[in-house]
PDB file of N, CA, C and O in Angstrom:
ATOM      1  N   MET A   1     -42.865 -20.179  16.608  1.00  0.00           N
ATOM      2  CA  MET A   1     -43.991 -20.568  15.799  1.00  0.00           C
ATOM      3  C   MET A   1     -45.241 -20.693  16.687  1.00  0.00           C
ATOM      4  O   MET A   1     -46.203 -19.946  16.507  1.00  0.00           O
ATOM      5  N   PHE A   2     -45.231 -21.616  17.623  1.00  0.00           N
ATOM      6  CA  PHE A   2     -46.323 -21.753  18.575  1.00  0.00           C
ATOM      7  C   PHE A   2     -45.796 -21.391  19.959  1.00  0.00           C
ATOM      8  O   PHE A   2     -44.647 -21.671  20.302  1.00  0.00           O
ATOM      9  N   SER A   3     -46.655 -20.770  20.730  1.00  0.00           N
ATOM     10  CA  SER A   3     -46.231 -20.446  22.095  1.00  0.00           C
ATOM     11  C   SER A   3     -46.340 -21.702  22.965  1.00  0.00           C
ATOM     12  O   SER A   3     -46.960 -22.696  22.585  1.00  0.00           O
ATOM     13  N   LYS A   4     -45.725 -21.622  24.126  1.00  0.00           N
ATOM     14  CA  LYS A   4     -45.740 -22.766  25.039  1.00  0.00           C
ATOM     15  C   LYS A   4     -47.170 -23.086  25.480  1.00  0.00           C
ATOM     16  O   LYS A   4     -47.530 -24.254  25.627  1.00  0.00           O
ATOM     17  N   GLY A   5     -47.972 -22.062  25.688  1.00  0.00           N
ATOM     18  CA  GLY A   5     -49.362 -22.265  26.086  1.00  0.00           C
ATOM     19  C   GLY A   5     -50.192 -22.950  25.004  1.00  0.00           C
ATOM     20  O   GLY A   5     -51.041 -23.789  25.305  1.00  0.00           O
ATOM     21  N   GLN A   6     -49.945 -22.589  23.739  1.00  0.00           N
ATOM     22  CA  GLN A   6     -50.674 -23.217  22.636  1.00  0.00           C
ATOM     23  C   GLN A   6     -50.320 -24.697  22.512  1.00  0.00           C
ATOM     24  O   GLN A   6     -51.190 -25.526  22.247  1.00  0.00           O
ATOM     25  N   ILE A   7     -49.065 -25.019  22.699  1.00  0.00           N
ATOM     26  CA  ILE A   7     -48.642 -26.425  22.616  1.00  0.00           C
ATOM     27  C   ILE A   7     -49.257 -27.232  23.747  1.00  0.00           C
ATOM     28  O   ILE A   7     -49.732 -28.347  23.531  1.00  0.00           O
ATOM     29  N   ILE A   8     -49.251 -26.678  24.947  1.00  0.00           N
ATOM     30  CA  ILE A   8     -49.863 -27.377  26.088  1.00  0.00           C
ATOM     31  C   ILE A   8     -51.353 -27.576  25.847  1.00  0.00           C
ATOM     32  O   ILE A   8     -51.887 -28.654  26.106  1.00  0.00           O
ATOM     33  N   PHE A   9     -52.032 -26.530  25.345  1.00  0.00           N
ATOM     34  CA  PHE A   9     -53.457 -26.640  25.047  1.00  0.00           C
ATOM     35  C   PHE A   9     -53.708 -27.730  24.003  1.00  0.00           C
ATOM     36  O   PHE A   9     -54.631 -28.529  24.159  1.00  0.00           O
ATOM     37  N   ALA A  10     -52.909 -27.771  22.953  1.00  0.00           N
ATOM     38  CA  ALA A  10     -53.082 -28.769  21.893  1.00  0.00           C
ATOM     39  C   ALA A  10     -52.903 -30.182  22.449  1.00  0.00           C
ATOM     40  O   ALA A  10     -53.678 -31.078  22.115  1.00  0.00           O
ATOM     41  N   ILE A  11     -51.911 -30.384  23.276  1.00  0.00           N
ATOM     42  CA  ILE A  11     -51.676 -31.707  23.853  1.00  0.00           C
ATOM     43  C   ILE A  11     -52.826 -32.109  24.769  1.00  0.00           C
ATOM     44  O   ILE A  11     -53.310 -33.239  24.700  1.00  0.00           O
ATOM     45  N   LEU A  12     -53.264 -31.193  25.623  1.00  0.00           N
ATOM     46  CA  LEU A  12     -54.384 -31.501  26.515  1.00  0.00           C
ATOM     47  C   LEU A  12     -55.678 -31.746  25.745  1.00  0.00           C
ATOM     48  O   LEU A  12     -56.448 -32.643  26.090  1.00  0.00           O
ATOM     49  N   PHE A  13     -55.917 -30.954  24.710  1.00  0.00           N
ATOM     50  CA  PHE A  13     -57.098 -31.148  23.886  1.00  0.00           C
ATOM     51  C   PHE A  13     -57.069 -32.520  23.214  1.00  0.00           C
ATOM     52  O   PHE A  13     -58.080 -33.222  23.193  1.00  0.00           O
ATOM     53  N   PHE A  14     -55.918 -32.902  22.668  1.00  0.00           N
ATOM     54  CA  PHE A  14     -55.781 -34.194  22.002  1.00  0.00           C
ATOM     55  C   PHE A  14     -56.029 -35.335  22.985  1.00  0.00           C
ATOM     56  O   PHE A  14     -56.741 -36.286  22.663  1.00  0.00           O
ATOM     57  N   VAL A  15     -55.455 -35.250  24.162  1.00  0.00           N
ATOM     58  CA  VAL A  15     -55.647 -36.299  25.173  1.00  0.00           C
ATOM     59  C   VAL A  15     -57.114 -36.387  25.576  1.00  0.00           C
ATOM     60  O   VAL A  15     -57.664 -37.484  25.671  1.00  0.00           O
ATOM     61  N   ALA A  16     -57.752 -35.244  25.813  1.00  0.00           N
ATOM     62  CA  ALA A  16     -59.167 -35.237  26.184  1.00  0.00           C
ATOM     63  C   ALA A  16     -60.032 -35.790  25.060  1.00  0.00           C
ATOM     64  O   ALA A  16     -60.996 -36.512  25.316  1.00  0.00           O
ATOM     65  N   PHE A  17     -59.696 -35.459  23.821  1.00  0.00           N
ATOM     66  CA  PHE A  17     -60.453 -35.946  22.669  1.00  0.00           C
ATOM     67  C   PHE A  17     -60.343 -37.461  22.547  1.00  0.00           C
ATOM     68  O   PHE A  17     -61.347 -38.134  22.310  1.00  0.00           O
ATOM     69  N   VAL A  18     -59.149 -38.002  22.703  1.00  0.00           N
ATOM     70  CA  VAL A  18     -58.956 -39.452  22.607  1.00  0.00           C
ATOM     71  C   VAL A  18     -59.723 -40.160  23.723  1.00  0.00           C
ATOM     72  O   VAL A  18     -60.348 -41.192  23.482  1.00  0.00           O
ATOM     73  N   ILE A  19     -59.682 -39.622  24.926  1.00  0.00           N
ATOM     74  CA  ILE A  19     -60.414 -40.228  26.037  1.00  0.00           C
ATOM     75  C   ILE A  19     -61.913 -40.186  25.777  1.00  0.00           C
ATOM     76  O   ILE A  19     -62.613 -41.167  26.029  1.00  0.00           O
ATOM     77  N   ALA A  20     -62.416 -39.057  25.275  1.00  0.00           N
ATOM     78  CA  ALA A  20     -63.849 -38.935  24.978  1.00  0.00           C
ATOM     79  C   ALA A  20     -64.273 -39.902  23.882  1.00  0.00           C
ATOM     80  O   ALA A  20     -65.348 -40.495  23.972  1.00  0.00           O
ATOM     81  N   MET A  21     -63.452 -40.074  22.851  1.00  0.00           N
ATOM     82  CA  MET A  21     -63.790 -41.007  21.766  1.00  0.00           C
ATOM     83  C   MET A  21     -63.787 -42.453  22.276  1.00  0.00           C
ATOM     84  O   MET A  21     -64.655 -43.243  21.904  1.00  0.00           O
ATOM     85  N   TYR A  22     -62.828 -42.794  23.116  1.00  0.00           N
ATOM     86  CA  TYR A  22     -62.766 -44.137  23.683  1.00  0.00           C
ATOM     87  C   TYR A  22     -63.997 -44.414  24.546  1.00  0.00           C
ATOM     88  O   TYR A  22     -64.577 -45.497  24.477  1.00  0.00           O
ATOM     89  N   TRP A  23     -64.386 -43.442  25.350  1.00  0.00           N
ATOM     90  CA  TRP A  23     -65.564 -43.579  26.207  1.00  0.00           C
ATOM     91  C   TRP A  23     -66.835 -43.699  25.374  1.00  0.00           C
ATOM     92  O   TRP A  23     -67.687 -44.537  25.669  1.00  0.00           O
ATOM     93  N   ALA A  24     -66.975 -42.872  24.338  1.00  0.00           N
ATOM     94  CA  ALA A  24     -68.163 -42.915  23.483  1.00  0.00           C
ATOM     95  C   ALA A  24     -68.238 -44.244  22.736  1.00  0.00           C
ATOM     96  O   ALA A  24     -69.318 -44.822  22.607  1.00  0.00           O
ATOM     97  N   TYR A  25     -67.101 -44.731  22.244  1.00  0.00           N
ATOM     98  CA  TYR A  25     -67.097 -46.024  21.552  1.00  0.00           C
ATOM     99  C   TYR A  25     -67.491 -47.136  22.511  1.00  0.00           C
ATOM    100  O   TYR A  25     -68.227 -48.045  22.126  1.00  0.00           O
ATOM    101  N   GLY A  26     -67.022 -47.083  23.739  1.00  0.00           N
ATOM    102  CA  GLY A  26     -67.377 -48.103  24.728  1.00  0.00           C
ATOM    103  C   GLY A  26     -68.869 -48.125  25.009  1.00  0.00           C
ATOM    104  O   GLY A  26     -69.452 -49.190  25.213  1.00  0.00           O
ATOM    105  N   MET A  27     -69.488 -46.948  25.019  1.00  0.00           N
ATOM    106  CA  MET A  27     -70.931 -46.891  25.260  1.00  0.00           C
ATOM    107  C   MET A  27     -71.722 -47.418  24.058  1.00  0.00           C
ATOM    108  O   MET A  27     -72.789 -48.007  24.231  1.00  0.00           O
ATOM    109  N   ASP A  28     -71.208 -47.210  22.847  1.00  0.00           N
ATOM    110  CA  ASP A  28     -71.926 -47.618  21.640  1.00  0.00           C
ATOM    111  C   ASP A  28     -71.592 -49.035  21.193  1.00  0.00           C
ATOM    112  O   ASP A  28     -72.190 -49.536  20.241  1.00  0.00           O
ATOM    113  N   LYS A  29     -70.658 -49.679  21.857  1.00  0.00           N
ATOM    114  CA  LYS A  29     -70.219 -50.997  21.417  1.00  0.00           C
ATOM    115  C   LYS A  29     -71.370 -51.994  21.337  1.00  0.00           C
ATOM    116  O   LYS A  29     -71.423 -52.806  20.413  1.00  0.00           O
ATOM    117  N   LYS A  30     -72.290 -51.939  22.296  1.00  0.00           N
ATOM    118  CA  LYS A  30     -73.426 -52.859  22.308  1.00  0.00           C
ATOM    119  C   LYS A  30     -74.354 -52.600  21.125  1.00  0.00           C
ATOM    120  O   LYS A  30     -74.837 -53.538  20.490  1.00  0.00           O
ATOM    121  N   ASN A  31     -74.601 -51.328  20.832  1.00  0.00           N
ATOM    122  CA  ASN A  31     -75.524 -50.979  19.753  1.00  0.00           C
ATOM    123  C   ASN A  31     -74.929 -51.225  18.373  1.00  0.00           C
ATOM    124  O   ASN A  31     -75.671 -51.497  17.430  1.00  0.00           O
ATOM    125  N   ASN A  32     -73.627 -51.137  18.234  1.00  0.00           N
ATOM    126  CA  ASN A  32     -72.997 -51.292  16.927  1.00  0.00           C
ATOM    127  C   ASN A  32     -73.262 -52.664  16.334  1.00  0.00           C
ATOM    128  O   ASN A  32     -73.459 -52.782  15.125  1.00  0.00           O
ATOM    129  N   LYS A  33     -73.272 -53.697  17.152  1.00  0.00           N
ATOM    130  CA  LYS A  33     -73.511 -55.043  16.640  1.00  0.00           C
ATOM    131  C   LYS A  33     -74.913 -55.174  16.064  1.00  0.00           C
ATOM    132  O   LYS A  33     -75.107 -55.889  15.080  1.00  0.00           O
ATOM    133  N   ALA A  34     -75.886 -54.505  16.651  1.00  0.00           N
ATOM    134  CA  ALA A  34     -77.268 -54.594  16.186  1.00  0.00           C
ATOM    135  C   ALA A  34     -77.496 -53.723  14.949  1.00  0.00           C
ATOM    136  O   ALA A  34     -78.158 -54.156  14.005  1.00  0.00           O
ATOM    137  N   PHE A  35     -76.961 -52.515  14.943  1.00  0.00           N
ATOM    138  CA  PHE A  35     -77.250 -51.575  13.868  1.00  0.00           C
ATOM    139  C   PHE A  35     -76.388 -51.785  12.628  1.00  0.00           C
ATOM    140  O   PHE A  35     -76.836 -51.493  11.520  1.00  0.00           O
ATOM    141  N   PHE A  36     -75.181 -52.278  12.784  1.00  0.00           N
ATOM    142  CA  PHE A  36     -74.257 -52.429  11.665  1.00  0.00           C
ATOM    143  C   PHE A  36     -73.954 -53.892  11.389  1.00  0.00           C
ATOM    144  O   PHE A  36     -72.804 -54.263  11.151  1.00  0.00           O
ATOM    145  N   LYS A  37     -74.990 -54.720  11.422  1.00  0.00           N
ATOM    146  CA  LYS A  37     -74.799 -56.159  11.317  1.00  0.00           C
ATOM    147  C   LYS A  37     -74.208 -56.583   9.968  1.00  0.00           C
ATOM    148  O   LYS A  37     -73.306 -57.420   9.943  1.00  0.00           O
ATOM    149  N   GLY A  38     -74.688 -56.032   8.847  1.00  0.00           N
ATOM    150  CA  GLY A  38     -74.200 -56.460   7.538  1.00  0.00           C
ATOM    151  C   GLY A  38     -73.379 -55.407   6.826  1.00  0.00           C
ATOM    152  O   GLY A  38     -73.321 -55.400   5.596  1.00  0.00           O
ATOM    153  N   SER A  39     -72.748 -54.523   7.563  1.00  0.00           N
ATOM    154  CA  SER A  39     -72.046 -53.404   6.939  1.00  0.00           C
ATOM    155  C   SER A  39     -70.816 -53.859   6.149  1.00  0.00           C
ATOM    156  O   SER A  39     -70.383 -53.157   5.235  1.00  0.00           O
ATOM    157  N   TYR A  40     -70.255 -55.005   6.481  1.00  0.00           N
ATOM    158  CA  TYR A  40     -69.082 -55.468   5.738  1.00  0.00           C
ATOM    159  C   TYR A  40     -69.430 -55.725   4.279  1.00  0.00           C
ATOM    160  O   TYR A  40     -68.565 -55.593   3.413  1.00  0.00           O
ATOM    161  N   LYS A  41     -70.676 -56.088   3.987  1.00  0.00           N
ATOM    162  CA  LYS A  41     -71.100 -56.313   2.597  1.00  0.00           C
ATOM    163  C   LYS A  41     -71.055 -55.017   1.798  1.00  0.00           C
ATOM    164  O   LYS A  41     -70.666 -55.013   0.630  1.00  0.00           O
ATOM    165  N   VAL A  42     -71.447 -53.934   2.424  1.00  0.00           N
ATOM    166  CA  VAL A  42     -71.414 -52.633   1.748  1.00  0.00           C
ATOM    167  C   VAL A  42     -69.969 -52.225   1.473  1.00  0.00           C
ATOM    168  O   VAL A  42     -69.658 -51.728   0.390  1.00  0.00           O
ATOM    169  N   ILE A  43     -69.101 -52.431   2.435  1.00  0.00           N
ATOM    170  CA  ILE A  43     -67.691 -52.076   2.258  1.00  0.00           C
ATOM    171  C   ILE A  43     -67.074 -52.905   1.135  1.00  0.00           C
ATOM    172  O   ILE A  43     -66.345 -52.370   0.300  1.00  0.00           O
ATOM    173  N   LEU A  44     -67.358 -54.197   1.109  1.00  0.00           N
ATOM    174  CA  LEU A  44     -66.833 -55.047   0.047  1.00  0.00           C
ATOM    175  C   LEU A  44     -67.361 -54.623  -1.317  1.00  0.00           C
ATOM    176  O   LEU A  44     -66.616 -54.642  -2.296  1.00  0.00           O
ATOM    177  N   PHE A  45     -68.644 -54.238  -1.398  1.00  0.00           N
ATOM    178  CA  PHE A  45     -69.224 -53.790  -2.657  1.00  0.00           C
ATOM    179  C   PHE A  45     -68.550 -52.509  -3.142  1.00  0.00           C
ATOM    180  O   PHE A  45     -68.247 -52.385  -4.328  1.00  0.00           O
ATOM    181  N   VAL A  46     -68.314 -51.559  -2.244  1.00  0.00           N
ATOM    182  CA  VAL A  46     -67.661 -50.305  -2.631  1.00  0.00           C
ATOM    183  C   VAL A  46     -66.241 -50.572  -3.122  1.00  0.00           C
ATOM    184  O   VAL A  46     -65.810 -49.992  -4.119  1.00  0.00           O
ATOM    185  N   ILE A  47     -65.516 -51.441  -2.432  1.00  0.00           N
ATOM    186  CA  ILE A  47     -64.160 -51.783  -2.869  1.00  0.00           C
ATOM    187  C   ILE A  47     -64.193 -52.455  -4.240  1.00  0.00           C
ATOM    188  O   ILE A  47     -63.354 -52.167  -5.094  1.00  0.00           O
ATOM    189  N   LEU A  48     -65.160 -53.347  -4.452  1.00  0.00           N
ATOM    190  CA  LEU A  48     -65.298 -54.015  -5.746  1.00  0.00           C
ATOM    191  C   LEU A  48     -65.585 -53.011  -6.855  1.00  0.00           C
ATOM    192  O   LEU A  48     -65.021 -53.116  -7.945  1.00  0.00           O
ATOM    193  N   VAL A  49     -66.451 -52.043  -6.591  1.00  0.00           N
ATOM    194  CA  VAL A  49     -66.759 -51.018  -7.596  1.00  0.00           C
ATOM    195  C   VAL A  49     -65.509 -50.215  -7.938  1.00  0.00           C
ATOM    196  O   VAL A  49     -65.263 -49.930  -9.111  1.00  0.00           O
ATOM    197  N   PHE A  50     -64.720 -49.849  -6.941  1.00  0.00           N
ATOM    198  CA  PHE A  50     -63.480 -49.110  -7.212  1.00  0.00           C
ATOM    199  C   PHE A  50     -62.507 -49.944  -8.036  1.00  0.00           C
ATOM    200  O   PHE A  50     -61.849 -49.417  -8.934  1.00  0.00           O
ATOM    201  N   ILE A  51     -62.408 -51.221  -7.746  1.00  0.00           N
ATOM    202  CA  ILE A  51     -61.507 -52.095  -8.508  1.00  0.00           C
ATOM    203  C   ILE A  51     -61.967 -52.197  -9.950  1.00  0.00           C
ATOM    204  O   ILE A  51     -61.152 -52.132 -10.870  1.00  0.00           O
ATOM    205  N   VAL A  52     -63.272 -52.357 -10.156  1.00  0.00           N
ATOM    206  CA  VAL A  52     -63.804 -52.447 -11.520  1.00  0.00           C
ATOM    207  C   VAL A  52     -63.565 -51.144 -12.274  1.00  0.00           C
ATOM    208  O   VAL A  52     -63.127 -51.171 -13.425  1.00  0.00           O
ATOM    209  N   LEU A  53     -63.844 -50.008 -11.645  1.00  0.00           N
ATOM    210  CA  LEU A  53     -63.610 -48.722 -12.311  1.00  0.00           C
ATOM    211  C   LEU A  53     -62.141 -48.512 -12.631  1.00  0.00           C
ATOM    212  O   LEU A  53     -61.800 -48.025 -13.709  1.00  0.00           O
ATOM    213  N   PHE A  54     -61.276 -48.873 -11.707  1.00  0.00           N
ATOM    214  CA  PHE A  54     -59.842 -48.759 -11.946  1.00  0.00           C
ATOM    215  C   PHE A  54     -59.436 -49.644 -13.123  1.00  0.00           C
ATOM    216  O   PHE A  54     -58.656 -49.229 -13.980  1.00  0.00           O
ATOM    217  N   GLY A  55     -59.973 -50.870 -13.157  1.00  0.00           N
ATOM    218  CA  GLY A  55     -59.664 -51.777 -14.259  1.00  0.00           C
ATOM    219  C   GLY A  55     -60.149 -51.246 -15.591  1.00  0.00           C
ATOM    220  O   GLY A  55     -59.438 -51.354 -16.590  1.00  0.00           O
ATOM    221  N   VAL A  56     -61.326 -50.682 -15.629  1.00  0.00           N
ATOM    222  CA  VAL A  56     -61.858 -50.137 -16.879  1.00  0.00           C
ATOM    223  C   VAL A  56     -60.996 -48.980 -17.360  1.00  0.00           C
ATOM    224  O   VAL A  56     -60.694 -48.885 -18.550  1.00  0.00           O
ATOM    225  N   VAL A  57     -60.603 -48.111 -16.461  1.00  0.00           N
ATOM    226  CA  VAL A  57     -59.792 -46.955 -16.846  1.00  0.00           C
ATOM    227  C   VAL A  57     -58.420 -47.400 -17.337  1.00  0.00           C
ATOM    228  O   VAL A  57     -57.906 -46.855 -18.314  1.00  0.00           O
ATOM    229  N   LYS A  58     -57.829 -48.373 -16.677  1.00  0.00           N
ATOM    230  CA  LYS A  58     -56.482 -48.808 -17.059  1.00  0.00           C
ATOM    231  C   LYS A  58     -56.486 -49.721 -18.287  1.00  0.00           C
ATOM    232  O   LYS A  58     -55.537 -49.693 -19.071  1.00  0.00           O
ATOM    233  N   LEU A  59     -57.534 -50.529 -18.470  1.00  0.00           N
ATOM    234  CA  LEU A  59     -57.564 -51.473 -19.596  1.00  0.00           C
ATOM    235  C   LEU A  59     -58.180 -50.895 -20.854  1.00  0.00           C
ATOM    236  O   LEU A  59     -58.010 -51.469 -21.929  1.00  0.00           O
ATOM    237  N   LYS A  60     -58.882 -49.788 -20.762  1.00  0.00           N
ATOM    238  CA  LYS A  60     -59.529 -49.220 -21.939  1.00  0.00           C
ATOM    239  C   LYS A  60     -58.522 -48.904 -23.054  1.00  0.00           C
ATOM    240  O   LYS A  60     -58.794 -49.250 -24.203  1.00  0.00           O
ATOM    241  N   PRO A  61     -57.380 -48.270 -22.780  1.00  0.00           N
ATOM    242  CA  PRO A  61     -56.417 -48.014 -23.866  1.00  0.00           C
ATOM    243  C   PRO A  61     -55.839 -49.298 -24.469  1.00  0.00           C
ATOM    244  O   PRO A  61     -55.462 -49.316 -25.641  1.00  0.00           O
ATOM    245  N   ILE A  62     -55.770 -50.355 -23.684  1.00  0.00           N
ATOM    246  CA  ILE A  62     -55.217 -51.605 -24.194  1.00  0.00           C
ATOM    247  C   ILE A  62     -56.246 -52.339 -25.053  1.00  0.00           C
ATOM    248  O   ILE A  62     -55.909 -52.854 -26.119  1.00  0.00           O
ATOM    249  N   LEU A  63     -57.482 -52.389 -24.599  1.00  0.00           N
ATOM    250  CA  LEU A  63     -58.523 -53.124 -25.316  1.00  0.00           C
ATOM    251  C   LEU A  63     -59.084 -52.359 -26.522  1.00  0.00           C
ATOM    252  O   LEU A  63     -59.458 -52.961 -27.529  1.00  0.00           O
ATOM    253  N   PHE A  64     -59.137 -51.039 -26.408  1.00  0.00           N
ATOM    254  CA  PHE A  64     -59.696 -50.220 -27.488  1.00  0.00           C
ATOM    255  C   PHE A  64     -58.696 -49.145 -27.901  1.00  0.00           C
ATOM    256  O   PHE A  64     -58.818 -47.989 -27.497  1.00  0.00           O
ATOM    257  N   PRO A  65     -57.701 -49.532 -28.714  1.00  0.00           N
ATOM    258  CA  PRO A  65     -56.655 -48.559 -29.089  1.00  0.00           C
ATOM    259  C   PRO A  65     -57.130 -47.484 -30.048  1.00  0.00           C
ATOM    260  O   PRO A  65     -56.350 -46.614 -30.435  1.00  0.00           O
TER     261      PRO A  65
END
């Protein structure tokens, strides 16, 4: 299916990618606190909207037969 060279390349690429992401996150860690200070409110709002929409879709047949 895959040659030995392709598997080695995939493993090395994955390792390099993980290291690069870890390094980039470490550099941005200081800025994230300043730029994303209230982002949890947005996440909670989106989750709430999904819950409400799910409730409306599931309860509509029960409430309005």
